[in-house]
N, C-alpha and C positions, 0 to 999 in steps of 0.2 A: 504493499499499500504506500503510495507516495503522499506523504503528509504535506510536503511543500506546496503541491498543487492546490490543496484545500486552503492552506494558509494565504496563498496568493489570491485565490478566488474570493475568499472572505474579506481580505484587505481591500481588494478592488471594489467589491460590492459595498462595503462600509463607506469608502471614499465617495462613491457615486451617490449613495443615499444621503450622506451627510451634506454633500454640496447642494442636493435638491432641497433638503428641509432646512438648510442654513444653520444646522447645529454644528458648526464648523470646528469649534474648539474640541469638543469631546470626540465626535465621530472621526475627525481627521487624525487626531492622535492615536486612537485605537486602530484606525485603518492603516496608518503608517507602521505602527508596531507590528501588525499582522504581516504586512508586506515585507518588512525588514526581516522578520523571523523566517518567513517562507523562503526568501532569497538566500538567507544564511544556510538554511536546511538544504536548498538546491545546490549551493556552492559546495557544502560538506560532502554531499553524496556524489557530486560530479568529481570532486578532488580525490575520492578514494580509488 
């Protein structure tokens, strides 16, 4: 199971939703954290 795919998808969705609803502070932070975690996971798996 590729966890990073879900992390990236969740982060992207949160960013899009937060931009639409204008809850930019909380939504953007959470979305960015999810994206960064997903990208780190992807980098880790690709590096192995």
